[in-house]
Backbone as a ProteinNet text record, in pm:
[ID]
protein_1_A
[PRIMARY]
MTHHSHISAKDVMVPADVPKQMADEYTKNYLKVTHNTSNLMLFAGDQKIEHLNDDFYGKIKVGDKEVNIPIDDADPEHLFRIASKARIGVFATQLGLIAKYGQSYKELPYLIKLNSKSHLVKTAQKDPLSNAMWAVEQVVKFKKESGLSIMGIGYTVYVGSEFESEMMKEAAQAAFHAHQNGMLAVFWMYPRGKSVPDEKDPHIIAGAAGVGACLGADFVKVNYPKPKEGKAAEAFKEAVLAAGKMTKVITAGGGSKGIRDFLQETWEQINISGCCGNATGRNIHQKQLDEAVRMANAISAITLDNKSVDDAVKVYEG
[TERTIARY]
86.6	0	90	123.5	213.9	144.6	191.7	132.3	244	293.6	405.4	376.8	254.3	228.7	232.8	281.5	277.6	135.7	94	-43.3	-43.6	-156.2	-172.8	-295.3	-324.8	-432.7	-565.2	-593.8	-723.2	-734.1	-618.9	-618	-635.6	-622.6	-632.1	-778.8	-807.8	-945.3	-965.8	-1036.7	-1055.8	-1174.4	-1154.2	-1265.8	-1377.6	-1499.1	-1615.8	-1621.7	-1539.4	-1537.6	-1435.3	-1373.5	-1291.8	-1385.1	-1401.8	-1492.7	-1445.2	-1539.6	-1508.2	-1393	-1396.5	-1294.8	-1157.6	-1152.8	-1026	-973.2	-1048	-1009.9	-873.1	-845.9	-716.4	-600.9	-624.4	-522.8	-492.6	-597.9	-581.3	-503	-542.3	-477.5	-329.8	-302.3	-163.3	-79	-135	-63.6	-41	-142	-132.9	-22.8	-22.9	78	218.7	227.3	359.3	418.7	339.3	396.6	422.6	348.5	369	460.6	514	598	525.4	396.6	315	308.7	310.5	283.8	165.6	132.6	33.8	105.4	236.8	315.9	371.4	384.1	432.7	559.7	665.2	785.8	784.3	737	724.6	848.7	916.7	1030.8	978.4	984.1	921.9	1019.7	984.7	1068.8	994.1	901.2	817.9	867.2	984.9	1023	1086	1117.6	1178.1	1078.9	950	850.1	822.6	798.9	755.8	856.3	984.4	1086.2	1188	1156	1247.6	1387.4	1491.9	1625.5	1683.7	1604.2	1653.9	1698.6	1633.1	1662.8	1774.6	1817.2	1903	2041	2059.1	2184.1	2212.1	2338.9	2375.1	2391.9	2364.4	2384.7	2251.5	2254.3	2137.5	2185.3	2092.1	2123.3	2085.5	2179.5	2149.7	2184.8	2081.8	2105.9	2163.3	2280.6	2343.6	2441.1	2468	2573.4	2515.5	2593.6	2562.6	2644.4	2579.5	2653.5	2616.1	2706.3	2678.1	2595.4	2494.2	2422.6	2518	2537.3	2628.1	2584	2681	2652.9	2568.5	2573.9	2488.3	2342.4	2298.4	2156.1	2107.7	2201.6	2161.7	2096.6	2127.7	2078.3	1948.2	1839.2	1711.8	1722.6	1817.2	1829.9	1878.4	1937.4	1980.9	1865.6	1746.2	1627.6	1598.5	1607.6	1580.4	1688.6	1812.6	1923.3	1903.6	1867.8	1843.9	1729.7	1618.4	1498.8	1526.5	1615.7	1641.9	1734.9	1818	1915	1868.2	1774.8	1731.3	1605.9	1576	1450.7	1344.7	1256.7	1150.8	1015.5	909.1	774.8	729.8	738.2	697.6	773.1	799.5	868.7	768	749.6	649.2	715.5	673.1	718.5	620	648.6	555.7	567.3	457.7	452.4	559.6	582.7	681.7	820.3	859.5	991.2	996.7	887.7	882	886.5	820.6	821.8	963.5	1043.4	1180.2	1276.1	1263.1	1362.7	1311.7	1181.6	1121.3	1167	1196.7	1239.1	1368	1453.3	1579	1560	1442.5	1415.1	1277.8	1263.6	1134.3	1082.7	1176.9	1137.4	1082.6	1094.6	1055.4	904.1	859.1	717.1	691.5	607	584.9	449.9	450.2	325.6	330.7	230.2	232.9	165.4	243.7	192.7	120.2	-10	-92.2	-81.6	-59.4	-50.9	73.8	124.8	240.2	241.3	299	318.7	451	509.2	634.7	606.1	711.2	696	720.9	727.7	761.6	648.9	525.6	412.1	380.8	403.8	385.8	239	204.1	67	22.3	115.9	82	31.4	79.8	39.6	-91.6	-102	-221.2	-234	-354.4	-375.1	-337.5	-282.7	-232	-342.7	-315.7	-400.5	-308	-330.1	-246.3	-337.9	-356.5	-446.9	-377.4	-456.3	-402.6	-346.1	-228.9	-165.9	-200.2	-233.5	-273.2	-403.1	-481.7	-602.2	-567.4	-641.6	-615.1	-626.5	-718.2	-732.4	-600.4	-529.3	-400	-295.6	-302.7	-212.4	-235.5	-363.1	-399.8	-348.8	-365.9	-319.2	-166	-97.8	48.1	95.7	26.1	60.6	52	-58	-78.1	28.9	53.5	142.3	290.1	326.9	468.7	507.1	406.8	435.3	503.6	508.2	572.3	479.5	540.8	463.9	411.2	297.2	238.5	130.5	159.9	78.9	-33	-13.9	-113.5	-89.6	-173.5	-163.4	-149.7	-90.1	-78	-134.3	-182.4	-242.2	-228.4	-193.1	-184.5	-309.7	-368.7	-481.2	-435.5	-453.5	-424	-553.1	-573.9	-695.4	-684.1	-789.3	-786	-752.8	-709.7	-693.7	-832.8	-845.9	-977.6	-1013.5	-914.7	-939.1	-951.2	-972.3	-972.5	-1078.3	-1193.7	-1301.3	-1260.8	-1183.7	-1134.5	-1043	-950.2	-854.6	-923.8	-1018.6	-1091.4	-1167.6	-1229.1	-1303.3	-1208.7	-1095.3	-1000.2	-946.4	-917.1	-864.4	-967.1	-1091.6	-1198.3	-1218.5	-1219.3	-1232.8	-1114.5	-995.6	-874.3	-877.4	-919.6	-927.5	-1027.2	-1142.3	-1246	-1194.1	-1136	-1088.5	-970	-883.5	-771.7	-825.9	-921.2	-980.9	-1052.4	-1118.7	-1186.3	-1087.3	-960.6	-856.5	-761.3	-800.8	-721.6	-594.8	-586.2	-467.5	-497.3	-388.8	-402.4	-405.5	-462.1	-463.7	-393.4	-288.2	-215.3	-227.8	-282	-302.5	-210.1	-144	-64.3	-166.1	-191.4	-294	-226.8	-219.2	-147	-237.7	-260.8	-331.7	-245.5	-298.8	-220.4	-312	-284.7	-364.2	-369.9	-420.5	-424.2	-510.9	-607.5	-696.8	-642.1	-523	-460.9	-354.8	-383.8	-289.4	-160.3	-169.4	-52.6	-60.6	24.6	21.8	60.1	131.2	178.9	92.6	-23.2	-116.1	-169.4	-150.5	-191.4	-339.4	-422.8	-568.2	-604.9	-539.3	-565.8	-509.5	-392.4	-334.1	-426	-480	-574.3	-697.5	-744.5	-858.8	-829.5	-709.1	-669.1	-662.2	-613	-607.8	-750	-843.3	-983.6	-1045.2	-1008.8	-1057.6	-1008.6	-881.2	-825.6	-903.4	-944.3	-1025.7	-1158.2	-1220.5	-1349.3	-1337.3	-1219.1	-1196.4	-1163.9	-1139.9	-1116.2	-971.7	-884	-741.2	-715.5	-621.7	-574	-466.8	-385.3	-284.5	-292.2	-279.2	-267.3	-130.4	-63.8	68.1	46.3	84	67.3	199.3	210.1	326.9	316.7	430	437.2	407	316.2	276.4	383.2	370.3	452.7	356.9	326.1	229.5	287.1	197.6	241.2	298.7	240.2	294.9	282.9	364.3	361.1	443.8	448.3	530.8	456.2	531.9	473.6	414.8	486.6	441.3	304.7	279.8	148.5	42.1	77.2	-17.4	-59.7	33.1	8.4	-94.9	-121.1	-221.9	-359.2	-385.5	-515.7	-536.9	-431.4	-441.6	-467.2	-399.3	-415.4	-560.8	-615.9	-756	-850.5	-820.1	-909	-919.5	-810.8	-810.2	-884.7	-894	-964.4	-878.4	-934.9	-851.8	-838.4	-925.6	-920.8	-823.1	-797.7	-703.2	-582.2	-466.8	-344.3	-273	-214.9	-143.9	6.7	69.4	215.8	265.8	390	441.1	539.4	532.3	630	761.9	871.7	1003.2	1054.5	1019.6	1066.1	1211.3	1268.6	1406.2	1507.4	1629.9	1734.1	1767.8	1775.2	1808.2	1928.4	1978.5	2080.7	2024.8	2110.7	2067.2	1990.9	2053.1	1988.3	1859.7	1862.5	1742	1626.4	1657	1552.4	1497.9	1586.2	1543.5	1468.2	1509.8	1439.2	1296.3	1284	1152	1063.6	1123	1049.1	998.8	1085.1	1048.2	931.8	938.1	831.7	698.9	707.1	584.6	509.3	584	521.7	485.8	578.2	562.4	492	490	414.8	284.7	296.6	176	84.1	143.9	63.5	41.5	125.1	111	169.2	148.2	180.8	289.3	387.4	498	532.7	604.6	659.4	677.3	689.4	719.3	842.3	955.5	1082.2	1146.9	1190.4	1258.5	1397	1401.6	1529.7	1624.7	1571.8	1658.9	1725.2	1675.1	1739.7	1820.9	1757.5	1825.2	1932	1933.9	2038.9	2168.9	2200.7	2321.8	2378.4	2507.3	2563.6	2495.2	2500.9	2421.6	2434.6	2554.8	2574.5	2513	2535	2480.4	2328.1	2276.6	2131.5	2062.8	2124.3	2068.2	2068.4	2178.4	2185.5	2082.7	2060.8	1961.7	1820.2	1789.8	1658.8	1638.7	1743.1	1733.3	1717.2	1777.7	1762.8	1618.1	1558.4	1418.1	1326.9	1356.9	1278	1291.6	1409.6	1431	1331.5	1309.1	1212.2	1069.5	1044.7	908.4	852.8	936.2	888	926.3	1036.5	1088.4	1079.4	1021.8	1006.9	1141.3	1246	1378.8	1388	1481.4	1506.4	1584.6	1591.9	1670.1	1818.1	1869.3	2010.1	2036.5	1943.9	1958.1	1955.8	1865.5	1853.6	1980.5	2038.2	2163.5	2274.3	2275.3	2373.5	2356.2	2229.6	2202.1	2258.2	2233.1	2283.9	2437.2	2498.8	2645.1	2705.9	2620.3	2664.5	2742.7
-119.3	0	123.9	173.5	289.5	407.4	523.6	648	730.2	691.1	766.5	822.5	805.1	852.9	1005.4	1058.6	1204.4	1246.6	1356.3	1402.1	1541	1575.2	1709.7	1774	1896.7	1973	1896	1821.9	1753.1	1637.4	1591.6	1480.5	1525.8	1656.3	1706.2	1710.2	1644.4	1642.5	1764.2	1862.4	1988.6	1973.1	1997.1	1984.4	2084.6	2049.5	2132.6	2262	2274.2	2401.4	2500.3	2462.4	2557.1	2625.1	2758.1	2826.5	2810.4	2812.1	2792.3	2882	3008.4	3102.9	3077.7	2989.1	2956.7	2818.5	2746.2	2608.3	2602.9	2699.1	2701.3	2727.3	2816	2848.4	2724.1	2656.5	2534.7	2429.1	2410.8	2310.5	2343.7	2471.6	2516.6	2488.3	2521.3	2496.6	2346.8	2266.2	2121	2062.3	2101.3	2049.3	2097.2	2220	2275.3	2199.5	2180.3	2115.6	1966.8	1904.9	1760.7	1735.1	1839.9	1826.4	1743.4	1772.5	1702.4	1550.6	1512.3	1372.9	1378.6	1268.4	1275.8	1275.8	1287.2	1271.5	1403.7	1411.3	1532.9	1504	1581.1	1578.5	1709.5	1701.7	1820.4	1831.9	1945.3	1971.4	2044.4	1975.8	2027.6	2114.9	2242.3	2336.7	2404	2330.3	2389.1	2351.9	2286.1	2229.9	2327.9	2450.1	2543.9	2577.8	2568.7	2579.9	2441.5	2345.4	2211.9	2146.3	2148.7	2076.8	2171.4	2302.3	2403	2383.7	2388.7	2382.5	2241.1	2143.9	2005.6	1952.6	1997.5	1946.4	2022.6	2134.2	2225.8	2248.6	2201	2230.4	2119.6	2076.3	1974	1837.2	1733.8	1596	1527.4	1434.6	1349.6	1206	1113.9	973.3	938.5	880.1	827.7	680.1	595.2	453.1	434.4	371.5	347	457.3	548	649.2	782.8	850.5	990	1078.8	1170.5	1260.7	1405.9	1496	1638.4	1687.6	1767.8	1835.5	1941.5	1946.9	2048.2	2189.3	2276	2412.7	2488.4	2444.9	2502.7	2512.1	2404.9	2390.1	2485.8	2550	2643.2	2769.4	2800.6	2922.6	2891.1	2962.9	2935.7	2942	3023.3	3038.9	2910.3	2819	2688.8	2618.4	2628.5	2564.8	2623.1	2754.6	2822.6	2791.7	2785	2752.8	2614	2517.1	2381.2	2383.3	2444.2	2444.9	2509	2609.7	2680.3	2602.6	2513.4	2439.2	2297.8	2244.4	2105.2	2098.7	1978.8	1956	1911.4	2003.3	1973.1	2001.9	1956.4	1989.6	2122.5	2132.4	2255.3	2264.1	2387.5	2410.8	2463	2387.1	2422.6	2484.3	2606.1	2667.9	2778.3	2844.9	2946.4	3078.1	3152.9	3279.7	3377.1	3381.2	3475.7	3454.8	3328.4	3296.8	3330	3300.7	3331.4	3483.1	3556.8	3703.9	3758.3	3693.2	3739.8	3704.3	3582.3	3533	3523.1	3530.9	3505.4	3597.3	3723.8	3818.4	3772.8	3701.1	3651.3	3519	3458	3327.4	3330	3425.3	3451.1	3334.6	3253.8	3149.1	3024.2	3016.9	2893.7	2873.9	2748.1	2718.1	2699.2	2783	2782	2722.4	2659	2619	2676.5	2752.2	2819.8	2734	2700.1	2620.6	2715.7	2696.8	2792	2775.5	2652.3	2629.3	2549.4	2566.7	2491	2506.1	2408.5	2420.7	2354.6	2394	2331.4	2196.3	2119	1986.3	1988.2	2106.9	2113.6	2063.4	2101.2	2052	1910.5	1812.3	1673.1	1631.1	1526.7	1474.5	1435.8	1385.3	1344.7	1463.2	1583.5	1704.4	1760.5	1764.4	1822.7	1769.8	1735.3	1690.7	1803.6	1767.9	1872.6	1955.9	2085.9	2179.8	2273.7	2287.6	2374.6	2462.9	2586.5	2678.2	2748.4	2792.4	2866.1	2999.7	3032.9	3161.7	3265.2	3218.5	3306.1	3254	3345.9	3308.3	3299.1	3218.5	3203.7	3338.9	3423.3	3557.2	3634.8	3619.9	3687	3627.1	3495.8	3429.2	3482.5	3496.4	3545.7	3688.8	3770.7	3910	3913.2	3830.9	3821.4	3775.2	3678.7	3626.4	3737.5	3813.9	3923.2	4030.9	4070.4	4184.1	4149.9	4026.8	3988.2	3939	3892.2	3833.7	3697.7	3637.7	3506.4	3394.6	3281.4	3167.3	3083.5	3123.5	3049.1	2957	2826.4	2725.2	2669.9	2681.1	2618.9	2648.9	2585.7	2601.3	2463.3	2462.4	2339.2	2358.2	2249.4	2257.3	2121	2119.6	1994.2	1972.5	1852.9	1812.2	1695	1709.4	1597.7	1521	1416.5	1334.5	1255.2	1257.5	1185.4	1275	1398.1	1496.3	1540.3	1574.5	1623.9	1756.3	1818.7	1944.6	1922.9	1799	1769.4	1849.7	1873.9	1943.9	2086.3	2150.8	2287	2286.5	2190.1	2182.4	2137.5	2043.8	2000.2	2115.6	2198	2312.7	2408.9	2441.5	2533.1	2474.8	2344.3	2279.3	2281.6	2248.1	2245.7	2383.6	2486.2	2624.2	2662.5	2621.8	2655.5	2589.6	2462.7	2393.1	2463.2	2498.7	2565.6	2698.7	2780.9	2913.1	2901.5	2803.2	2781.8	2747.3	2654.7	2614.5	2730.9	2814.1	2931.3	3023.2	3016.3	3100.1	3021.9	2900.2	2821.1	2761.2	2757.1	2700.5	2560	2483.4	2347.1	2346.9	2239.1	2219.6	2088.4	2096.8	1977.7	1969.3	1857.9	1843.1	1738.2	1777.1	1686	1618.9	1490.4	1421.2	1325.1	1368.3	1289.6	1246.7	1115.9	1069.5	1100.1	1176	1210.2	1257.6	1211.3	1249.4	1131.4	1157.5	1050.5	932.5	959	850.2	771.6	807.9	735.1	640.1	509.3	416.8	398.5	411.3	385.3	472.6	576.4	672.2	608.4	494.6	429.8	309.5	293.8	185.5	208	109.1	128.8	163.8	105.6	125.3	268.7	320.4	458.8	559	528.1	615.5	621.2	506.8	502.7	587.1	577.4	660	807.7	848.4	989.6	1036	947.7	980.9	1003.7	920.4	935.8	1065	1103.3	1230.9	1346.5	1340.3	1444.9	1460.6	1347.5	1351.7	1422.4	1391.4	1453.6	1604.3	1648.1	1791.3	1868.2	1794.8	1861.9	1867.3	1790.2	1794.7	1739.5	1801.5	1748.2	1642.6	1665.5	1569.2	1559.1	1437.6	1420.1	1362.7	1424.4	1377.5	1297.8	1170.5	1085.2	1014.6	964.8	885.5	746.3	690.4	552.8	460.8	364.8	283.2	184.4	139.1	29.1	-81.4	-174.7	-279.3	-378	-438.5	-538.3	-660.5	-693	-804	-771.1	-836.4	-810.4	-687.9	-660.2	-550.6	-416.8	-311.9	-177.2	-137.5	-172.7	-133.3	-194.2	-314.7	-379.2	-312.8	-290.9	-231.6	-90.9	-20.9	118.1	131.1	20.7	24.2	67.3	35.1	70.5	222.1	297.2	444.2	501.1	443.2	489.2	465.5	350.1	320	414.6	442	524.2	667.5	717.5	856.6	869.4	757.9	761.6	818.4	822.3	863.5	1014.9	1090.6	1237	1300.7	1231.3	1281.8	1190.7	1247.3	1167	1160.3	1044.7	1024.5	1042.5	1122.9	1132.8	1098.9	1050.9	1007.3	1106.9	1116.9	1196.2	1120.7	1192.8	1128.5	1081.9	1156.3	1120.4	1158.3	1103.1	1134.4	1082.8	1134.7	1098.4	949.1	888.4	746.2	734.6	610.9	584.5	613.8	656.8	702.1	593.1	474.3	368.1	320.2	311.3	268.5	364.2	492.9	593.3	584.7	573.5	568.8	439.2	329.3	202	212.8	273.1	290.8	380.5	487.9	579.2	505.6	422.8	345.3	250.9	183.5	89	160.1	275.9	351.1	385.5	422.1	460.9	338.2	242.6	132.3	8.9	-5.3	-116.9	-66.3	33.2	83.5	161.4	228.9	309.5	452.4	502	642.3	731.8	861.1	953.5	1052.8	1005.5	1095.6	1102.3	1208.9	1219.8	1364.8	1382.9	1514.1	1495.6	1543.1	1515.1	1643.5	1641.5	1756.9	1719.1	1654.2	1624.4	1542.7	1444.6	1360.1	1438.7	1560.2	1649	1757.8	1836.5	1958.7	1935	1816.1	1789.3	1744.9	1807.8	1779	1912.1	1912.2	2032.6	2054.9	2179.1	2218.9	2123.4	2094.7	2011.3	1872.6	1813	1679.2	1684	1789.2	1805.5	1812.9	1887.3	1901.6	1766.5	1691.9	1559.5	1463.3	1473.7	1387.9	1421.2	1550.5	1592.1	1541.7	1552.5	1507.4	1355.9	1282.7	1136.3	1097.8	1170	1145.4	1177.7	1289.2	1327.6	1226.9	1164.9	1065.2	949.8	906.6	799.4	851.6	968.2	1021	1069.4	1137.5	1202.7	1128.4	1051.8	989.9	838.1	778.7	632.8	560.4	620.9	558.4	449.8	357.8	251.6	308.8	229.4	269.8	285.9	192.2	200.9	330	363.3	488.5	610	606.7	719.6	733.8	621.1	624.1	688.7	657.3	718.1	870	914.7	1058.6	1120.7	1054.5	1103.1	1110.5	1008.6	1003.8	1102.2	1160.1	1262.9	1206.5
0	0	0	-115.4	-121.4	-189.3	-155.3	-208.3	-269.6	-380.4	-437.6	-575.5	-623.6	-759.1	-760.8	-871.1	-885.5	-916.6	-855.7	-873.5	-935.4	-995.9	-1052.1	-986.3	-1025.5	-961.8	-958.9	-1067.1	-1072.9	-971.8	-920.8	-824.5	-679.7	-655.1	-516.9	-475.2	-362.1	-311.5	-222	-275.2	-202.6	-107.2	23.2	117.7	87	124	91.1	172.1	278.4	352.4	295.4	183.4	107.1	6.9	15.5	-77.1	-222.1	-314.3	-457.6	-504.2	-461	-508.9	-445.2	-343.5	-276.7	-315.2	-398	-433.1	-501.7	-589	-659.2	-562.6	-466.7	-365.4	-279.5	-236.1	-155.4	-234.4	-359.7	-445.9	-466.1	-490.7	-511.5	-385.7	-268.6	-142.6	-120.3	-151.1	-131.7	-220.9	-346.1	-440.1	-403.1	-354.1	-317.3	-198	-91.4	27.5	6	-85.9	-110.5	-230	-291.5	-411.4	-518.6	-537.2	-637.1	-613.7	-486.9	-451.1	-354.1	-288.2	-179.1	-44.7	-46.4	76	126.9	258.5	322.1	402.4	373.6	455.8	534.3	659.7	742.5	831.4	822.4	908.8	1032.3	1147.3	1269.4	1346.9	1359.3	1432.5	1545.7	1607.2	1713.7	1853.1	1861.9	1991.8	2089.5	2046.5	2142.5	2254.4	2223.8	2331.3	2389.5	2303.8	2348.8	2443.5	2407.1	2485.3	2549.2	2547.3	2600.2	2540.2	2623.4	2563.8	2563.2	2608	2616.1	2480	2373.5	2239.1	2169	2227.2	2153.3	2215.3	2338.5	2409.3	2510.3	2515.9	2613.5	2550.9	2629.8	2582.9	2554.5	2457.9	2431.1	2414.6	2430.9	2405.6	2262.7	2188.1	2054.8	2059.9	2063.5	2084.7	2225.2	2234.4	2365.7	2403.8	2310.2	2332.2	2381.5	2463.9	2498.2	2406.9	2336.8	2247.8	2277.5	2243.6	2258.8	2139.9	2168.2	2059.9	2004.1	1870.6	1814.6	1853.6	1874.3	1919.6	1814.8	1688.6	1582.1	1628.5	1698.1	1727.7	1835.7	1907.9	2014.3	1956.8	1831.5	1765.5	1690.6	1721.4	1652.4	1499.2	1450.7	1305.3	1237.9	1316	1263.5	1191.1	1249.3	1189.1	1050.3	1039.9	912.6	809	855.8	765.1	703.7	789.2	739.1	637.5	677.7	592.5	456.7	455.4	329.6	236.8	294.1	212	178.6	256.5	238.4	151.8	106.2	33	133.5	167.1	263.6	198.9	265.3	218.2	275.9	409.2	476.4	609.2	652.9	779.3	881	989.2	1090.2	1212.3	1246.4	1371	1409.7	1521	1570.5	1491.7	1490	1415.4	1463.4	1595.6	1649	1590.4	1576.9	1521.9	1372.2	1301.8	1158.1	1137.2	1226.1	1215.4	1232.5	1317.1	1341.5	1227.4	1174.2	1078.2	934.3	916.7	785.7	673.7	707.2	602.7	535	610.7	554.2	480.5	498.2	436.2	369.8	278.7	215.9	131.7	79.9	-14.9	53.7	186.8	256.7	259.6	247.2	268.6	419.1	475.9	620.9	660.5	779.8	844	985.1	1023.2	1153.2	1259.4	1361.1	1473.4	1568.4	1584.1	1659.1	1810.1	1855.9	2001.4	2034.2	2152.5	2202.6	2353.3	2421.1	2566.1	2601.8	2714.4	2754.5	2820.5	2842	2903	3054.3	3113.3	3255.6	3345.9	3312.6	3391.9	3344.4	3431	3391	3402.8	3328.1	3328.3	3469.4	3551.8	3688.5	3771.3	3735.7	3808.7	3753.9	3620	3557	3415.8	3376.3	3238.2	3142.3	3025	2935.4	2870.6	2863.2	2790.7	2715.1	2585.7	2503.8	2419.8	2466	2394.4	2278.6	2181.6	2067.1	2113.2	2058.3	2088.5	1981.6	1862.4	1752.7	1692.4	1638.7	1564.8	1416.2	1343.2	1199.3	1128.2	1173.8	1113.5	1120.2	1231.4	1246.3	1153	1134.1	1039.4	898.3	861.6	727.6	708.4	811.8	807.8	793.1	872.2	869.3	731.4	676.2	543.4	438.3	440	342.5	358.5	483	507	489.9	521.8	514.2	375.5	298.6	167.7	176.2	296.2	311.9	262.5	227.9	175.7	290.7	343.3	455.2	399.3	407.5	340.3	428	560.2	647.4	794.2	876.6	1021.9	1085.1	1204.9	1281.2	1420.4	1479.2	1613.4	1679.9	1809.2	1884.2	1967.3	1956.1	2041.1	2127.3	2258.8	2350.2	2377.5	2298.5	2312.7	2442.5	2523.2	2649.7	2767.7	2739.3	2846.6	2891.3	3019.5	3063.7	2995.2	2931.4	2859.3	2708.1	2665.2	2521.1	2445.6	2507.2	2433.7	2397.4	2487.2	2458.1	2335.1	2334.1	2223	2094.4	2105.2	1985	1922	2006.7	1953.7	1880.7	1944.4	1879.9	1749.8	1750.2	1630	1517.2	1550.5	1449.8	1388.1	1474.1	1425	1336.4	1378.6	1302.8	1164.9	1158.2	1029	938	993.8	914.4	859.7	947	902.8	806.1	829.4	736.7	598.4	593.7	466.1	397.7	476	419.9	347.3	390	329.7	239.8	203.5	109.1	167.2	301	366.5	418.4	440.5	492.1	645	700.6	845.5	878.4	961.1	1005.3	1157.1	1206.1	1350.7	1410.1	1517	1599.5	1693.1	1679.2	1758.4	1856	1983.1	2083.2	2198.4	2215.5	2334.8	2458.2	2552.6	2672	2783.7	2903.6	3020.6	3115.9	3237.8	3338.9	3294.4	3207.6	3164.4	3044.5	2998.3	2886.3	2944.1	2948.3	3010.2	2930.5	2798.4	2713.9	2588.9	2583.8	2472	2339.1	2343.7	2220.6	2180	2245	2210.9	2068.5	1976.7	1836.2	1821	1908.8	1901.7	1940.7	2044.7	2089.1	1988.1	1932.2	1828.7	1706.4	1667.1	1554.7	1586.3	1711.7	1753.2	1739.9	1780.2	1771.8	1626.5	1538.1	1394.2	1340.8	1383.6	1342.6	1393.9	1515.6	1571.1	1483.8	1443.5	1357.2	1228.2	1170.7	1047.9	1074.8	1189.2	1224.3	1247.1	1289.9	1315.5	1187.8	1076.6	948.3	904	968.9	933.8	794.1	722.9	594.2	619	721.9	765.9	918	970	1114.9	1145.7	1241.9	1286.6	1414.7	1411.4	1529.2	1561	1682.6	1720.1	1659.4	1625.9	1576.7	1694.3	1677.1	1792.5	1837.8	1962.1	2013.8	2056.6	1965.6	2000.8	2102.8	2182	2281.5	2210.1	2093.9	2015	1867	1784.1	1640	1603.7	1473.2	1421.4	1425.5	1456.2	1461.4	1325.8	1217.4	1083.1	1050.2	1097.2	1076.6	1164.1	1290.5	1385.3	1342.5	1275.5	1236.5	1124.1	1054.2	946.6	999.5	1126.2	1185.7	1185.7	1215.2	1219.4	1079.8	979.2	840.6	794.9	830.2	797.6	870.1	998	1080.8	1029.6	971.6	922.6	789.4	713.9	585.4	474.3	354.3	240	226.4	290.8	279.4	379.9	488.4	589	588.6	557.4	545.6	681.4	709	835	813.6	900.3	900.2	1040.7	1050	1179.6	1238.5	1371.2	1445.9	1447.5	1431.2	1426.1	1560.9	1667.9	1801.3	1824.9	1930.5	1970	1869.1	1877.2	1781.6	1787.4	1669.2	1655.5	1560.8	1545.1	1444.3	1305.9	1213.6	1081.2	1005.5	988.4	911.5	979.5	1112.9	1186.4	1159.3	1165.1	1143.1	1000.1	902.1	761.6	731.2	793	776.4	830.3	948.7	1009.7	922	871	782.4	657.3	599.3	479.6	510.4	624.3	662.7	688.1	752.2	781.1	652.7	549.3	422.4	339.1	327.8	232.4	287.9	420.5	480.1	542.1	630.9	699.6	605.7	506.6	413.8	457.9	549.6	588.6	479.1	493.1	384	420.4	498.8	526.3	672.6	709.2	842.9	883.1	1012.6	1068.8	1155.1	1109.5	1174.6	1224.5	1350.3	1407.7	1455.1	1573.4	1638.4	1551.4	1478.4	1396.6	1282.8	1258.6	1160.9	1232	1318.4	1365.7	1471.7	1533.3	1632.9	1565.2	1453.3	1377.6	1327.2	1292	1230.3	1096.2	1047.6	931	812.4	769.2	650.5	668	786.4	813.4	824.9	887.2	902.6	766.2	674.2	538.7	466.9	479.6	415.7	474.9	606.4	671.5	621.9	614.3	563.3	419.9	338.9	199.3	189.3	283.2	285.5	318.3	413.1	449.6	330.7	262.8	144.8	31.1	19	-86.7	-71.6	53.3	81	68	128.4	139.2	5.5	-71.6	-193.7	-321.9	-317.5	-440.5	-442.5	-335.1	-329.8	-335.6	-280.2	-282.1	-174.3	-196.4	-98	19.6	126.4	243.6	204.5	124.4	80.8	3	-87.7	-164.5	-72.8	26.3	119.6	203.3	244.3	319.6	236.4	106.1	14.7	7.8	3	3.7	131.8	245.4	373.6	373.3	315	315.5	214.2	131	37.6	-80.4
[MASK]
++++++++++++++++++++++++++++++++++++++++++++++++++++++++++++++++++++++++++++++++++++++++++++++++++++++++++++++++++++++++++++++++++++++++++++++++++++++++++++++++++++++++++++++++++++++++++++++++++++++++++++++++++++++++++++++++++++++++++++++++++++++++++++++++++++++++++++++++++++++++++++++++++++++++++++++++++++++++++++++

């Protein structure tokens, strides 16, 4: 079950909440971020709020080894530098950061993440709630005035949090308003809260993907499941089915892994599970610029060009 065929404007399924006069704009944005495929390679740059400085400075574990994060990554502009040199679908980060650096990177395709929260308040203390910091109307105004290529909006919903209804309402409104303006909606759908026994349960992840479809998402970003038995790639098919053909599923990259392991997993997610891409942050930006760009291009080789893992490794190795 693979999704690698090249598509044209007539193949894009425009949602009915996109007004007739905005259908061309929506189609143009969809084709641009997917590079005329049905797949999305999203470069995730929203972690400066989500994970504070843990992802950008100090030591991290990669497999069994402790390694230093390159000093490149301490500078927020590192994200923009990578995005401008690599082959990506869209670069997702907060409006404030885009407002600061966007003038120097006008050519980038942007997705504005509307809500974010830090990881300091743990679920044991309080169920997660992440409210929108910007309204879609402000994004539209910013897009017009800045002249930047803003393709869509992103929003995280914590399904299973006691505050889920608040986030679902904001997400649904954001999808509707984005579509009204010809922009895409990408939702981060994460089961989280005291009532969620296992965030990586394939069945709960599939449920979250289905919720994203009901809220109007064009793409839902979910975590790759960890089934109690059997292969993750098989278990993940449930989420792809749950989202349906109109809402595409992409996977979160997670913490830094070995290069071949990460690319192998990415290949399986697309070619076995049938998902439509990935949203990768740490596995790209926790590297020096040149290596980060090669890693992003290796992921794109699999996601956009249907390349094998061996071919993608060659791209990474330059």
